[in-house]
N, C-alpha and C positions, 0 to 999 in steps of 0.2 A: 567589538568584543574579542579580546585576545584569547586564542584557543591553543591548547597544547594536547599532545597525544603521548601516552606512556604505554609501551608494550606493542611490539611490532611482529607478532607471531602470525599464525595462519589466519586469525580473525583480525588482529590489530593492523596488519599491513594494508589490506583492502579498505578497512575502516579509515585509516589515515589518508589513503589516496582519495577517498570520497570527501573527507573533510577538507583536504587541501584545495579541492576545486572551489569551495566556498570561502575558505579562510587561507588565502595564498601566502600569508606571512606567519602561519602557525609554527609552533615549536614542536619538536619531536624528541623523544628519548627512549632508548632501549638499553638494557644491560649490556648487550653486545653492540657497541656503538656503531660498528660498520653497517648494521642493518638500517641505520638512518640515511646512509649515503644516497640510495636511489630517490628518496623523497627530497633530500637537500638539492639534488640536481634539478628538481622541479620547482625549487624556490623555498622549501621548508628550511627552518633554522634548527640546527642541532644543539640540544642542551647537553652539557657534560654530566649532569645528574638530575634526579627528580626534583631536588630542591631548587635548582636554578630555573627549571621549567615552571615550577609552581610560583616562584617569585615574580615571574613575568607574564602570568596567565590569569585570566578571569574565570575560564572554564577549563578543566582538565578532564579528558576522557581517558579511562584506564581499561586496558584489555590484558589481564595478567593470568598466570597459570593457576593460581590458587591462593588459599588463605595466607600463607607465609609471605608471598610476594606482595599481596595487598597490604598487609600489616606494615611491611618494611617501607613500601612506597608512601603509604599514608603518613607514616612517622615523619618523613621528609617534607611532605606537603604541608602538614600541620605546623612544622617548625619554620618553614620559609614562606608559606603563602600569605597573602594579604587578606584582610577582612572582606567578606563577601564572596571570596573564591568558592566555586562549586566543583567538587569532584564527582564526575559521573562514572560510576564503576560498572562496566559491562561484564566483569568477571563473574564466574560462578563460585560463590562461597556460601558459608552458612548464614542463616538468618541472624543468629546470635552475633557473629562478627560484624555483620552489616549494621546492626543496631548499635554496637559498641563504637564503630567508626562514625556513625551519625551523631552520637552523643559527644564524642571527642571533638568533632568538627564544630558542633554547636557551641561548645565551651570557648572556641577560638573565634566565634562569630563567622564561621565558614559553614559550608553545606557539603554533606556527603549523601549521595543518592544511589541506592542500589538499583541498577537498571540492566540486569542481564538480558541477553538477546538469544534468539533462536533463528536458524536459517542457514547456518554454515557459511564458509568462505564465499560460495557462489552467491548466496543471498546478500552478503555484505557488499560484494562487488556491484550487484545490481541495485543496491539501495532498498531492498525489500524485506529486511529483517523484521521479525516480531520482537517487541521490547516490553519487558515487564517491570514496571516502575514503582518503587517503594515510596511514593509521594502522591499527593492529590493533583488532579489535572490542572486546576486553576493556578496553583503555585508554580507548577512546571512550565506552563505556557507563559504566564505573566513575567516570569523571571528571564525569559528568552532562551531557556535551556533546550526547549523543543526545536528551536532554529538550528541547534547543533546536531541533535539526534536525527532530525529530518534528513540529514545527508546520507544516512545509512539505514534508517528504519522506516517502515511503512505502516505497520499495524501496531497500535498502542493498547496496552492494558495497564490502567492506573490502579495499583493495589493499595494506594492511600497511605499506608504506614511504613516506616523504616523496617527493612528486613523482609517485607512481604513479597517483594519482587524476587528476592533470593529464594524464598520458600517455594513459590509456585514454579520457579525454574528447576529446582531439585526434584519436585514432584513430576514435572514434565519429562525430565531426563530419565528418571526411574522408569516411567512408562515406555519411553522410546527405546531405551537400551534393553529393557526386559523383553520387549517385542522382538528385538533383533535376535535374542537368544532363541525365542520361539521360531523365528524365521529360519534360523540355522538348523534346528532340530527337524523342522518340516522339510527342509531341503535334503537333509540326510535321509529322511523317510522316502522322499522321491528317488534319491539315488538307489536305495535298497530295493525299491519296487520297479526300477527300470524306467522311471519318468525322467526325461531329459530336463536339465536346468532351464532350457529355453521354454519348454512346455509348462514347466512348473510356474515360471514367472508369468507367462501369457495367461494362464488360468487364474492364479491367485491374485494378480493385480487387477483383474476385472471381476472379481467375485468377493464374497463376504469375508474371506481371509485377508483381504488387502489391509495394509496399514501404511502410514506415511513413510516410515523408514524402510519398509520392504521395497517400495517403489524407488525411494531416494537412493538406496544403495545397490539397486539391481545391476546397473551397468558396471559398477566396480566389481561385483561378485562374478558376473559373466566374463569380464575381461581379465580377471585376476589382478586388478589394480589395487595395490595396498598403500599407495601414497596417502599420507594422512590428511584428511579433511578435519577429522576429530580423532585424535589418537586414543588407543586403548588405555594408556596410562591416565589420560584425563577422564575416561569413563569410570575407571576404578576410583579416582579421586571423588568424582561426583556421587557415585553410589555409596561410597564410604560416608560422605557428608549426609546423604539421605538416610543412611542407616543410623547415624548419630541422632538425626532429627527424630526418627521413629523411637529410638531408645529413650530419649528425653521425654517424648510425649506418650510413652508406653503404648505405642501402636504396633501391632504385629507386622513383621516384615519378612514373611515367608518367601514370597516371590522375589522380593528385592535381594535377599541373601542368596537365593539360588542363582540369580543373574550375576551377582557380585562374584561368586565363586567361579563361574564360567569365565568371566573376564580376568580374574586372577590367574586362572589356569592358562589363559591365552598369554598373559604376561610371563608366566613361568616358562612358556615355550618360546620366549624371545620375541613376542609380538607387541610389546608395550609401546614402541614408537610407531607402529603401523596403524593404519586406519582401523577404526572400531569394527568395521565390517569383516576384518580378518578373523574375528571370533567365529564367523560362519564357516570359513575354511577349516578352522581348528575343529569345530564340531563334526563336520563332514569327515575329517581325517581320523577322528576317533573310531568311527565304524571301520574304516579301512585297516587301521591297526589291529582291531579286534579280529578281523577276518584272516590275518596273516597266520 
């Protein structure tokens, strides 16, 4: 099975490295072509564009920044791919766009599967990602696509219908990043009451206030590390997509919008390219500014 990888960002690069171990002749493409070079040194073949990669692949794994990038890449894949090709899209986009892409692929006798992932770059490198798949398990396994995703994913959730993988991913991200805002406000409370950050984390990560993102971002917050695992700009994109979902479904989005405004404020303060956890430092800093 000829495999290709499109998108070599924070998630895509370790994903490609895992894929290359199983598919040593895989093709790779990134808009900035130089990002392909480290993989090519290990045996991967660089494609000049997404269309060339699609033309020579049976399965294409995509890890892209958002809806616009997915639409542009899929246009090339559908124009140049052969019948039976499957695009496995690990990007986080809207359920509506996922369904549109699936329908467009079906018209060309190809396949598009929304299969966003969770677990971050570290989980990708370890091959332990959770993956949410807009397809039934039988089709996914029998087509051999699971052999591809097994290189980077460990926990599978088959959501059965196109777009449903994207839907649950947006819901999950809303919960995680809203919790991070709460974590930031809680840490600001600790600051105000004289509780050290170290004591705050020691107690909350072992008590009922614990949540996965609290523990996951603890070392970054304590060390002041803002190198992006998942950038604030991407959080805003995901929360805006979730807000659109709520608008279309007429679902109240009170907490979602509160969280969205905090991350937008973080963006406005120049932290868009920094790790999502930088919103915690921003929230703690608001109190310090007020005290001046």
